[in-house]
Structures are given as structure tokens and as C-alpha cells.
N, C-alpha and C positions, 0 to 999 in steps of 0.2 A: 401783356400788351393791352392797353385800353381800347375802347371801341373806336375812338378818333384815330388812333394809330393804325388799327386794323383796317379801317376804311381808307386811310391814306395809302397803305400798302396795296390794297385792292384797286385803288384808283390811280396807281402810278402812271400808267400810260396816258389817261385822259388828263390828269392833273398837270402833267408836264406841258401838254399842249395848251391847256387853258391858262395856267399861270404865266407861262412864257409869253403867250399871246397878249394877255392883258397888260403885262409889264411893258411890252413894246408899244402898246396902244395908248395906255393911260399914264399921264404925267402929273406929278404933284404941282399944283398951282396953275395949271393950264385950264382955261375955260372950255366947256363942252361946246362943240359946234357940229355942223353937218358932217364934216370930215371925220370927226370922232365916231359918230354913229355908223358910218359906212365901214370904217376900219374895225369897229367892234363886231359888226355882223360877220365879217370874214373870220375873225377869231372864234366866234361862237360856232360857226360851221365846222371848224376843225376839231371841236370838242365833242363831236358825236351827238349833239343835241338833235340833229336832223333839221332840214330846211323849214318845215312847218313850225316847229317849236321855236327855232331860232328867230323866225320872223315875229312871232308873238312876243318873245322876250325883248327883242329890239323895240317893238312897239311900246312895251312897258317903259323901257328906258327913255325913249323919245318923249312919251307923255310926261314922265317925271321931269325931264329937262324943260319942256315947254311950260309946265305948271310951276316951275321954280323950286321943285322939291330937291333937285340936284342941280348944281351950278358948275362945279369944277370936276375934272376927270377923276380925281382920286376918290370921289364920292360914289362913283358908279358901282364898284364891286360890292360894297356893303348894301347898296340899294337893290342890286340884283339878287344877292343872297337872301335878303329879307323876303323878297317876292317869291322866290323858289320855295323857301321853307313854308311859307303860308299856303302853298298848294296842297299840303298834307295835314288837314285837321286831325287831331288825335283820335277822334271817333272813327275816322276812316281806317285807321291802322290797327284797331283792336280786332281780335278774333271774336266772332259773334257766337258765343256759347249758348247752347240750348238751355231753356229755363228748367227743363226736367228731362231725364233720360240722357242717352249719349249724344254728344255733339259730333256730327258727321262732317268730315272734311274730305271732299272729293279732290283728288290730285290728278292733273292732266299735264300733257306736254309731249313733245316729240322725242323719239329715240335719240340719245346723244345729248340731250339738254341737261342731264344730271338729275333726272326725275327720281330714280330709285334711291340715290344717295340723299336727295333732299327729303324724301319721305322718312328715311332713317333719322335724319337730323331733327325733323319735326317730332318724331316719336321720342327721341332722347330729350328734346326740349320740354315736352309736356310731362314726361316722367319725372324730370327734375322739379317740376311744379307739383309733384305728388298726384298727378293724374293717372288713372288706370287706362292704358292705351291698348287697343287692338288694331292690327293691320288686316286689311282685306286685299288679297292678292288677285285682283281682277284683270291683270295683264296676262291673259292666258294665250295670247297669240305668239309671243316671242319665247323661244326655247328656254333661255336662261333666266327669264324675268322672275318666275315664281321661286326658283332656286336662290337667286340673288337676294330677293326680299326675305326669304326664310333665313338666310345667313345673317342678314342685318337684324332680323327680329331676335335672334339668339344673342347677337353682340350687344344690343341695347336692352335686352331683357323684357321683351313684350310678347304677347301672344299673337298668333297669326291664323287667319282662316284662309284655306286654299283648296283648290281642286287640281286635277291633273291638267297638263298642258292641252290646249285645244277645247277645254270645257267652255260652256256658255258663261261669259263674264257676268251676265245679268243674274245667273243662278248663284255665282260666287258672291255677288253683292247682296243678294237676298239672304244667303246663309250668314254673311258677315254681320248684317243688321240684326238678325235673330240672335247671334252669339253676343253681340254688344249689349243688347237688351237683357238677355238671360244672365250674363256675367256681370251686369251692372257696371259696364265700362263708362268712363268719362268721355273718352275720345275714340272715335273710329276713323282711322285714316284709310281711305280706299284708293289703291293704286289702279290706274287704268292703262290700257295699251298705249305705248308710245307711238302715236300715229302722226303721219304727215298731215299738215293742215290742208294739203291739196287732195287728199284721199277722202272724198265725200262720204263713201259708204262706211268707212271707219269712223268718221266724225259722227255719223248718225248713230253708230253703236254707242258712242260716248253719251249721246243724248238719251239713249235707251237705259243705260245704267243710272243716269240721274233720275229718270222716271221710276225705276224700280225702287230706288232709295226713298223717293218722295212718298210712294205708296206704303212702304214698310214702316217708316218712322216719320210721324207728322212733323212738318217744318224742315225736314232734311232734304238735301244737304244744306247744312247751315253755312258752310263755306265751300266755294269752288276755287281752288288755288291753281293757277297756271304756272308751271315751272318754265322759265325762260333762261337761255344761255346769255350771260352778260357780255360774252366776247363777240357776238354776231351783230351788234348794233341795230341798224334800222330793220333788218330782217326780223328781229324780235317783235317789232310793232306789227309787221305783216302777219306773223304767226298769231299774235294775240287777237287781231281783228278777225281772223278766220275762226278761231276757237270760240270767240264771243258770239258767233252766228249760230252755234249749236248748243252751247251751255252758257249758263249765267255766271260768268267769271266774276268773283267778288274780290279777288286779290292776286297779287303776283308773288311768287317765290323766285327771286333773282339769284340764279346759281352761277358759280364760277366767277365770283367777283374777286378776281386775282389781279396781278399786275398787268395782264393783257386785256382786261375788261374795257369795254367802250362805255364808260360810266355815264355819259350824258344821256344815254338811252333811258335811264331811270326817270329823268324829267320828261322826255318825249312820251313815254308810256302814260304818265300821269296826265299830261296835257292832251294827247290825242285820243286816249281811250277812256279817260276819267275812271281809271282803275288804279287803286293804290298798290304800291309795293308794300307787302306786309312782313316779309322775311327776306334775309339775304344769306347766301352761303359763302363763307369766306375761306374755305379749305376743304380737305378731303375727310377729315375726322368727324364723327357724330357731334362733337362739341363745337364744331365750326359753323355755328348758326347764330344769328342775332335778329331780334325784331328790328324792323327798319326804323331808324331814327333820322328824320330829315335834317335836323339841325347839325348832327355830327357828320352826316353825309355831305351836306353843302359846305360845311367848314373844311372838310377834308378835300373836297373838289377844288376849292378856291385858295387853299393854303399851300405854300411852297414847302 
């Protein structure tokens, strides 16, 4: 199955809303008018884009109509697709690799978001690129977290640095950085405790881990990826806003992009947070990961 088909499968729920809505609103040969804009706004809101992002997209369409860039209703969909794709420059979607030494990727997110599985997918993805990967198990608060990551490390064939449950996560991060340097790793993926964005003391602990990494490896962490659950819609934006107050989030790993996903949230995150989606999880297996491709995503979102 190609990437477009995988996206279409993952976006089934949202695509059905968007395409059926646009089909009922936009007619071939009919001129755009004020009524078109109003009906289009209602359709966009049902597609999980969120009210703020929907308003901005409608403003884009309205400006295009007033400028004469689009005249008839059948031109709206392509115009909208082009604008959304342009929101993701290629430079924003690339992983920022270190010029020398290990590239450190700090991974955060709440329990239940799919964080541990997403780390495993990233580990597999990088090993397939002939990168030497080490995992740092800094989620020492949750009983099964270290064990789960250890199992995944064996499955994907990468090394792991871990301490016992309850250990200082900063100490684990320190040891993981030392190991990555000593073993000449290309990538160090650091797991952090799955914390609620409303628990301020745990969020501060996340900031502490980032500072430990910064001191140990110059320029690190090179990426801070936030794992978000694609099925929770606008709540994902709220989570990302809270995490961004404590760590410098550089990208999103959008997990659980399956048929129940609220796909419009991808556009909302880019618009409201100015943080790009860099990877998407499309299933339960380590191979079910893809770098985010906005053109394929938008095509899948707007194609029946």
C-alpha cells in the first residue's frame, strides 16, 4: 500500500466529512458568492480543523475570491489544497541532525498518546537508514515504562540505557548521553515520563531533563518531538500549548492516524502552534511510520 492510500485509510473519518461536505456545497459552473463562503465554513468546522484554523482558511478563500484568483465554486478545493500544502516548507519537516556526535531526540507526551510505540517506530526508522540508535529510558515514574521500552529495544535491535523504576530521570539522561558518545551512536532517542500537561511539577521535570542533555552534549537536544494522539482532535492543540511552555518543541509525532483520527487537527497544529508534524504513526507495528508528506496528506484528506 502506497503512502497516499495509507493516509486515505488513516483519514477515513475526516475525509468522509470533508469530501461529502464540499460535494454538497461546491457545484460545477456555479459562481462563488457570500452564501458559498458561509456554507463552506460550516463544512470546514465538521472536518476537525477547529474554529480558529477554519476561520483563517475561510479568510484565505474569501481573499482569493475577492482578488479574482478563484471565480467558480469548483476551483475552491484545489485552491484550498495548495494553500494548506504551502504551510509545510520542506526545511521545517527535516530532522535537525547534529554536525558531529550523536543527534539527541527528546520525546515527550502524555500516557496513552502512543509515546512508547512511537519511539520504537522512530528507532526502527533510523536503523533502516543505517543509523546506530540508542534508547534512553527516562520514564522511570511508570511501573511498566522501562520494561516496555526494553522489549521494544530487543524487537527493533537497538541498545538501551536504563535504571530501575523510581530512579532520577535526569541521571538516566546523563548516562544515556555518556553512552551515546562513548559508543559513537548516531541517534539517541530519550523517552520521558508520560505526564499530564496539567501537572506542572512533572512538566518542570521534563525541562530538567532537557537541561541535563544540553549540558552533556553541546547543541542537544537537537529535536524535541511531542507525541500527540490524532484521535483526540482539538485537545491535542491544548496539550501542545502546555508542553511548549516547558520545553522547546520542534516537531510533532502524530500517533494513531487510523480510521478514527480527527485529521484536520494536523492543519490546526501547524496554524496555531507553528510547529510542524514531522512523523505520523499509521499502525501498531514498528514499520508503521512515515515522515510527514503534506502533499500526500492533503490529497488524501480531500479525495474521495
